[in-house]
C-alpha positions, -999 to +999 in steps of 0.1 A: +607-201-048+575-187-063+555-184-094+556-149-109+528-126-099+503-119-126+502-083-138+469-077-120+482-091-087+513-070-089+494-038-095+471-046-066+499-055-043+517-022-051+486+000-047+476-018-015+509-008-001+500+028-008+519+034-040+509+055-070+513+032-100+514+041-137+509+014-163+530+022-193+517+012-227+516-025-233+537-034-202+515-064-193+528-083-223+562-066-227+589-090-218+619-111-230+603-145-223+613-157-258+649-154-249+649-174-217+630-187-187+610-165-163+608-180-129+608-194-104+610-160-086+633-157-056+636-120-048+636-083-057+666-064-071+671-027-068+691-006-094+697+030-103+692+043-138+723+066-143+698+090-159+677+120-149+642+130-159+611+107-155+598+106-190+631+098-207+641+073-180+608+055-183+611+054-221+646+040-219+636+013-195+606+004-216+624+003-250+660-005-240+691+003-260+704-009-293+727-033-274+702-043-248+665-045-257+639-036-232+623-040-209+653-032-187+633-038-155+597-043-143+592-009-128+608+025-126+607+045-093+608+082-099+620+110-076+585+116-064+581+080-053+557+070-081+561+037-098+560+032-136+555-004-147+573-011-180+576-049-181+559-081-170+580-112-174+617-117-181+635-084-183+671-074-190+680-060-156+700-084-135+724-102-159+747-129-147+755-130-110+768-152-081+751-185-075+761-183-038+742-150-035+711-166-052+713-195-027+715-171+002+684-152-011+665-184-015+674-195+020+670-159+033+704-162+050+734-139+053+746-127+019+781-138+008+804-115-012+796-116-049+827-129-067+812-148-096+790-143-126+777-177-133+739-175-128+710-160-148+695-133-126+669-122-151+651-154-145+649-151-107+644-115-097+619-087-101+639-056-110+632-020-102+652+009-116+653+040-095+659+074-112+693+086-100+726+095-117+745+071-094+774+095-089+771+096-052+760+133-053+725+130-069+701+131-039+677+104-030+645+121-019+627+105+011+597+100-011+618+078-035+634+058-007+599+052+009+587+040-025+616+015-028+607+003+007+570-001-002+576-018-036+599-043-019+575-049+010+545-053-014+562-081-034+576-097-003+541-098+012+527-113-020+552-141-019+556-146+019+592-135+018+611-115+044+633-084+037+662-108+031+648-115-003+656-079-014+691-072-027+709-045-047+725-051-081+758-044-063+753-074-041+746-097-071+771-090-099+808-082-094+817-047-104+782-032-101+777-001-079+739+003-079+722+015-060+747+041-049+737+067-023+721+045+004+729+011+018+709-020+012+713-031+048+696+002+058+669-004+032+663-039+044+658-026+079+631-003+066+614-031+047+615-053+078+597-027+099+571-022+072+565-059+069+557-060+106+527-038+099+497-039+076+499-030+039+497+007+034+502+014+071+466+008+078+450-014+105+430-038+084+452-046+055+429-029+030+437+000+008+423+033+022+395+050+003+397+085-009+402+103+024+385+135+034+405+165+024+418+190+050+391+215+060+384+239+032+359+267+025+325+254+015+323+246-023+306+270-045+269+262-047+256+250-081+239+276-103+202+271-105+193+248-133+228+234-137+229+196-140+260+176-133+272+142-143+269+116-116+301+097-107+303+068-131+326+047-108+364+044-108+362+014-131+349+035-159+382+053-162+406+029-179+424+025-212+400+024-241+371+042-223+353+066-247+326+090-236+316+127-238+318+126-200+356+124-204+357+154-226+335+174-202+357+163-173+388+174-191+373+208-198+366+213-161+401+202-152+415+228-176+393+255-161+406+245-126+442+249-137+449+212-136+458+206-172+484+182-185+469+182-220+489+190-251+461+192-276+432+197-252+408+171-237+390+146-258+365+117-254+391+090-249+406+083-215+444+090-217+474+094-196+470+132-199+435+128-183+449+107-155+477+132-148+453+161-149+429+145-125+458+136-102+466+173-101+429+180-092+431+154-064+462+170-050+446+204-052+418+190-031+443+179-004+447+142-013+481+125-017+496+091-022+473+065-037+444+089-031+459+111-058+466+084-084+445+101-111+416+077-110+385+097-101+368+090-068+333+101-058+345+129-034+367+147-059+343+140-088+314+157-069+336+187-062+347+190-098+311+195-109+312+181-144+283+195-164+260+172-183+262+176-220 
């Protein structure tokens, strides 16, 4: 049994494991705690969404449905293997399940067959919805399965659990089929191997810094007299940040063909800025958490944001 991770600890654990994490709107305070208990936590539950498309799936899991209010999970894992956090606290994802299964998860012992629906799972499990139609034909990209592995390992590390604390919805509640398309026994084997190493696959347990890009032609030399903005630090780029530097950065991203803007860049740091910068990081040869859209000094210096 464990106390729930704080929002900040969860984000750190996921990013330390090498995941790209998106924080959706007010996810840190978005929950169903007023409707029931949240905790103690005993495990991680994996689902499939029966939907397609990242934006619509994330929106559904954040808002819920008329008959089932959101959040419908804590995070959504998309086909690219990126994680979208939509809730922090009690979420409508697990429903009623088998008390014998919960006991086995707590004891990290062999799972019994789920044949009862007598225990509140929303109280005891972190829930992650994976974007898949669940028809047995919709593919599971390796990037997505790797992200399921990493998400599960990150939370298990944070709580000191083994892979036996990770289950599928189909192992909890009678009649459920999710996740369909891979076996949870196979996924637990992957998680076990990952837990035997360091977070993120490194050697010191620390998240890797922005890595050098593959060798590329020398960057264009600055024009005489041009002055560029110094890197303001990664902590500068967060919700609520407002500066002409952000506008200048956005204009450079557009010029480099890395635009996710609908109305053009502006002075406030937005999700469009993050997505655009992530495209720039990928263009420079970075990937994984090094292409999370939060500027690092290497890519900032290459972008050459002019001073206003």
